[in-house]
C-alpha positions in Angstrom: 37.2 -20.4 -15.1 39.3 -20.3 -18.2 42.6 -21.4 -18.2 45.7 -20.1 -20.1 45.2 -23.2 -22.5 41.7 -22.2 -23.5 40.5 -25.2 -21.4 38.1 -24.7 -18.3 39.9 -25.2 -15.1 36.7 -26.6 -13.6 35.5 -27.3 -10.1 37.5 -30.4 -9.5 41.4 -30.6 -9.2 43.4 -30.7 -12.3 44.3 -34.0 -12.0 41.9 -36.0 -14.8 39.5 -38.4 -14.1 39.5 -41.3 -16.8 35.5 -41.0 -18.3 33.5 -43.7 -20.2 30.5 -43.1 -22.2 27.4 -45.4 -22.5 25.1 -44.3 -25.1 25.8 -42.8 -28.4 23.0 -41.4 -29.6 21.8 -38.1 -30.3 23.5 -36.0 -27.4 26.7 -37.8 -27.0 28.6 -35.4 -29.2 27.5 -32.6 -27.0 29.5 -34.7 -24.2 32.5 -35.1 -25.8 32.9 -31.7 -27.1 31.8 -30.2 -23.7 33.5 -32.4 -21.3 37.1 -31.7 -23.4 36.7 -28.3 -22.2 37.5 -29.4 -18.6 41.3 -30.4 -17.6 39.5 -32.3 -14.9 38.2 -35.0 -17.3 40.0 -37.3 -19.8 37.5 -39.2 -22.4 39.0 -42.7 -22.7 36.2 -44.4 -25.0 32.3 -44.9 -25.6 30.2 -48.0 -26.0 26.5 -48.7 -27.2 24.6 -51.8 -27.4 24.6 -50.9 -31.2 28.5 -51.2 -31.9 27.9 -49.2 -35.2 26.7 -46.3 -33.2 29.9 -46.4 -31.0 32.4 -46.8 -33.9 30.6 -43.6 -35.7 31.2 -41.7 -32.1 34.6 -42.6 -31.9 35.7 -41.9 -35.7 33.9 -38.5 -35.4 35.6 -37.6 -32.0 39.0 -39.6 -32.2 38.3 -41.9 -29.3 38.3 -45.4 -28.4 35.0 -47.6 -29.3 34.5 -50.4 -27.2 33.1 -53.5 -28.3 30.2 -53.5 -25.8 29.3 -51.6 -22.8 30.7 -54.7 -20.9 34.1 -54.3 -22.4 34.3 -50.7 -21.3 32.9 -51.2 -17.7 36.2 -54.0 -17.3 38.6 -51.2 -18.3 40.6 -49.9 -15.2 41.2 -46.6 -16.9 37.8 -45.7 -16.4 36.6 -43.9 -13.3 33.3 -42.4 -14.4 31.0 -43.5 -16.5 28.4 -41.0 -18.4 25.2 -43.0 -18.9 23.4 -41.2 -22.0 21.1 -43.9 -22.6 17.5 -43.3 -23.0 15.3 -42.8 -20.2 13.9 -46.2 -19.8 17.5 -47.6 -19.6 18.8 -45.3 -17.1 18.2 -47.4 -14.0 19.3 -50.7 -15.5 22.5 -49.3 -17.2 23.3 -47.0 -14.1 22.9 -50.2 -11.9 25.2 -52.1 -14.2 27.9 -49.2 -13.8 27.7 -49.3 -9.9 28.1 -53.2 -10.3 31.5 -52.7 -12.1 32.8 -50.3 -9.5 32.7 -46.8 -11.3 31.0 -43.8 -10.3 28.0 -42.6 -12.5 27.0 -39.3 -14.5 23.5 -39.9 -15.6 21.5 -37.9 -18.1 17.9 -37.0 -16.9 15.7 -38.2 -15.5 18.0 -40.3 -13.3 15.4 -42.9 -13.6 11.7 -42.8 -15.0 10.1 -43.2 -11.3 11.2 -42.2 -7.8 11.2 -45.6 -6.5 14.0 -47.1 -8.8 15.8 -43.7 -8.5 16.0 -44.4 -4.9 17.0 -47.7 -5.5 19.8 -46.7 -7.6 21.2 -44.3 -4.9 21.1 -46.9 -2.4 22.8 -49.4 -4.4 25.5 -46.5 -4.8 25.8 -45.6 -1.2 26.2 -49.6 -0.6 29.0 -49.8 -3.0 30.5 -46.6 -1.3 30.3 -45.0 -5.0 28.5 -41.4 -6.0 25.9 -40.7 -8.6 25.8 -37.4 -10.5 23.0 -36.5 -12.7 21.7 -34.0 -15.3 20.8 -31.3 -15.8 23.8 -29.3 -14.9 22.4 -26.0 -16.5 22.1 -24.3 -13.2 25.5 -24.3 -12.7 26.0 -21.9 -15.5 26.1 -17.9 -15.2 22.4 -17.5 -15.4 21.0 -19.9 -12.5 24.2 -18.6 -10.4 23.5 -15.0 -11.1 19.9 -15.2 -10.2 20.9 -17.4 -7.1 23.3 -14.7 -5.8 20.5 -12.1 -6.3 18.2 -14.1 -4.4 20.4 -14.7 -1.6 21.5 -10.9 -1.4 17.6 -10.0 -1.0 17.8 -8.1 -4.1 13.9 -8.7 -4.9 13.3 -9.2 -1.2 11.3 -12.5 0.0 10.5 -14.8 -3.0 6.5 -14.7 -2.7 5.8 -16.7 -5.8 7.1 -17.6 -9.4 5.7 -18.6 -12.6 7.8 -20.9 -14.9 6.7 -22.3 -18.5 8.2 -25.4 -20.1 7.4 -25.1 -23.7 6.9 -27.2 -26.8 10.3 -28.8 -27.5 9.6 -29.3 -30.9 11.5 -32.9 -31.0 9.4 -34.6 -33.9 11.2 -31.4 -36.1 14.5 -32.4 -35.0 14.6 -35.9 -33.3 15.2 -38.9 -35.6 12.9 -41.1 -33.3 11.0 -39.1 -30.4 8.7 -41.8 -29.7 10.3 -42.2 -26.1 9.2 -38.5 -25.4 5.5 -39.3 -26.0 5.5 -42.7 -24.3 5.9 -44.5 -20.9 9.0 -42.3 -19.3 8.6 -39.3 -21.5 6.2 -36.3 -21.6 7.3 -32.5 -21.1 7.6 -33.1 -17.3 10.1 -35.7 -17.3 11.9 -34.3 -20.8 12.1 -30.8 -19.9 11.2 -30.3 -16.4 14.2 -31.5 -14.6 15.8 -28.2 -16.1 13.1 -26.0 -14.6 12.8 -27.6 -11.3 16.5 -27.7 -10.7 16.9 -24.3 -11.4 13.9 -23.3 -8.7 15.6 -25.8 -6.3 18.9 -23.9 -6.7 17.1 -20.9 -5.9 14.3 -21.5 -3.7 15.1 -24.6 -1.9 13.3 -28.2 -1.9 9.6 -28.7 -3.0 7.0 -29.9 -0.5 3.7 -30.2 -2.0 2.2 -30.3 -5.7 -1.3 -29.9 -6.9 -1.7 -30.3 -11.0 -4.2 -30.9 -14.0 -2.8 -32.4 -17.1 -4.0 -33.8 -20.6 -3.0 -35.3 -23.5 -3.0 -32.8 -26.5 -2.6 -33.8 -30.1 -3.2 -37.9 -29.7 -0.8 -38.4 -32.6 2.6 -36.5 -33.6 4.0 -36.3 -37.2 7.7 -36.8 -37.5 9.2 -34.5 -39.9 13.0 -34.5 -38.8 15.0 -35.0 -42.1 17.0 -38.0 -40.8 13.6 -39.6 -39.4 13.5 -43.5 -38.6 9.5 -43.4 -37.8 6.6 -41.2 -39.7 4.6 -40.9 -36.7 4.1 -41.4 -32.6 1.1 -42.7 -30.9 1.4 -40.2 -27.6 0.2 -42.2 -24.3 1.3 -39.5 -21.5 0.0 -36.2 -20.8 1.5 -33.4 -23.0 0.2 -30.4 -21.3 -0.1 -29.8 -17.6 -0.6 -26.8 -15.0 0.8 -27.3 -11.5 1.1 -25.4 -8.1 4.5 -26.0 -6.3 4.7 -25.1 -2.7 8.3 -24.7 -1.6 9.4 -25.7 1.8 10.5 -22.1 2.2 6.9 -20.7 1.6 7.4 -19.8 -2.1 4.4 -21.0 -4.2 5.2 -21.6 -8.1 3.0 -22.0 -11.2 4.6 -24.3 -13.4 3.1 -25.0 -16.9 4.6 -28.1 -18.4 3.7 -28.2 -22.2 4.7 -30.0 -25.5 1.7 -28.1 -26.9 2.9 -24.3 -26.6 4.4 -23.4 -29.9 4.4 -19.8 -29.4 4.1 -17.5 -26.3 5.9 -14.6 -24.8 5.3 -16.1 -21.0 8.7 -15.8 -19.4 10.8 -18.8 -18.8 11.2 -18.4 -15.2 9.9 -15.1 -13.3 10.0 -14.6 -9.7 8.3 -12.1 -7.3 9.4 -11.0 -4.1 8.7 -8.5 -1.8 10.8 -5.6 -3.5 10.3 -6.5 -7.1 10.6 -9.3 -9.9 13.5 -11.3 -11.4 13.2 -13.1 -15.1 15.8 -15.6 -16.2 16.1 -16.9 -19.7 15.8 -20.6 -20.5 17.0 -22.9 -18.0 18.2 -25.4 -20.8 21.1 -23.0 -21.4 23.7 -21.8 -19.3 24.2 -18.2 -20.1 21.2 -16.2 -20.7 20.4 -13.0 -19.4 19.2 -12.3 -15.9 16.9 -9.5 -15.6 15.6 -7.4 -12.7 12.8 -4.8 -12.0 12.6 -3.6 -8.5 9.2 -1.9 -7.4 10.9 1.5 -7.3 12.6 1.1 -10.8 10.8 2.0 -14.1 12.1 -0.3 -16.2 13.9 -4.0 -16.2 17.5 -3.6 -16.0 19.9 -6.9 -17.0 22.3 -7.8 -14.0 26.1 -8.4 -14.6 26.9 -12.4 -14.8 28.1 -13.8 -11.3 31.3 -15.3 -13.2 32.5 -15.8 -16.7 30.2 -17.2 -19.2 30.9 -20.7 -20.6 29.7 -19.2 -24.1 27.8 -16.5 -25.8 24.1 -16.9 -25.7 22.7 -18.4 -28.7 26.0 -20.1 -29.7 26.6 -24.0 -30.1 28.3 -23.7 -26.5 25.0 -23.2 -24.7 23.7 -26.9 -25.9 27.4 -28.6 -24.8 27.4 -30.8 -21.4 29.9 -31.6 -19.1 30.1 -29.1 -16.4 28.0 -31.6 -14.1 30.9 -34.4 -14.7 33.5 -31.8 -13.5 31.0 -31.3 -10.6 31.0 -34.9 -9.8 34.9 -34.9 -10.0 35.3 -32.3 -7.4 33.0 -34.0 -5.4 35.1 -37.1 -5.3 37.8 -34.7 -4.2 36.1 -33.4 -1.3 34.1 -30.7 -2.5 30.2 -29.9 -2.5 28.2 -32.3 -4.8 25.7 -29.8 -6.8 24.1 -31.8 -9.6 23.8 -34.9 -7.0 21.8 -38.1 -7.2 20.0 -36.6 -4.2 18.9 -33.5 -6.1 18.0 -35.4 -9.3 15.9 -37.8 -7.2 13.9 -34.9 -5.4 13.4 -33.3 -8.9 11.9 -36.8 -10.3 9.5 -36.8 -7.2 8.3 -33.4 -7.9 7.8 -34.0 -11.9 6.1 -37.3 -11.2 3.8 -35.9 -8.6 2.5 -33.8 -11.4 0.8 -36.5 -13.5 0.1 -38.4 -10.2 -1.8 -35.4 -8.6 -4.0 -34.9 -12.1 -4.6 -38.7 -12.0 -5.5 -38.5 -8.4 -7.3 -35.2 -8.2 -5.2 -34.6 -5.0 -2.6 -32.6 -3.5 0.9 -34.8 -3.4 3.2 -34.5 -0.4 6.8 -34.7 -1.5 8.7 -37.2 0.7 12.1 -36.4 -0.4 14.1 -33.6 0.1 17.3 -31.8 -1.1 19.4 -29.1 0.1 19.8 -26.3 -1.9 23.0 -26.8 -4.0 26.3 -24.9 -2.9 26.5 -21.8 -5.0 29.5 -22.0 -7.5 30.7 -18.6 -6.6 31.6 -17.7 -2.9 31.9 -13.7 -3.4 28.8 -11.4 -3.8 27.3 -9.5 -6.3 26.7 -6.3 -3.8 29.0 -3.9 -5.6 28.0 -5.0 -9.1 24.3 -4.6 -8.2 24.8 -1.6 -6.2 21.7 -1.6 -4.0 
């Protein structure tokens, strides 16, 4: 999807949408750099409840710093606001954006509980506005290559899978990871959206969840070089093992943990009637996809479904913006893949993990979400040669 000028042509039209950013913290630079790759997106400026944070981002990026979020929301040049505040603020800030008549793209999770997420989507529908939500990594080469292989029956009918959400080491790099270990945090809400979104992209919606969870270390020592706190008291489960039954019949074991430091468990491995498929980290866009059919002697790497956004292991893998471009495409008549409806379904699945453990029960998932439309329309049949 590369243009002659080196920018990404994107999924929407070439006419750029005006983009504002609210929340100028740890990952704001990833959004600014990432969105600048798309000719569909024109970053107008940024704001934060701490004006100094907005000023610092603006100085680094060469964009406008608004004096307040309210000033940004009043600017008619802005069509879409990217909400990258902390999770506990997602609901309030998103509703304020909608009240200002702007479309929203919100970082994951969409809110911290399914009821409030449903309320956000109701408010957007009533206002005739659209909500997009992270993660967008399932729109990258990894998940789309796996999706093409599944859709074309390479490994047959998918019977089951295992996925492992492993330790994020946030206390080693985040200056204040408190929100990750207290209400609204935990590995399920922090990293789980990447995994469950990828699985829904591959297998469709989840119908039931059963799980057990616990707190690992009750106190986390923060060692980040620019830390603002020295330790965090943990109040939410940091390790869980869940069984997810998908509406299509697949049964997935999902391990969700901030306590797994070292492991050889695959990030995601699917098993079908004809063979198995492995995916790399769903928090990245362009890792390898490997397959081993029952008749194969070894694993083989599949060719990408479309050109990579960046080389695996490079800084391009942590950039963001594809989902914002996807929202622009949806506003202009295309499919909405990284949608608020998908984010609500994913959030309900993740919330059901802790609820199932607390209640010792199987939780039925009330929401549903269609499998997102594939990014690539053509098939991999010739490349896969099966």
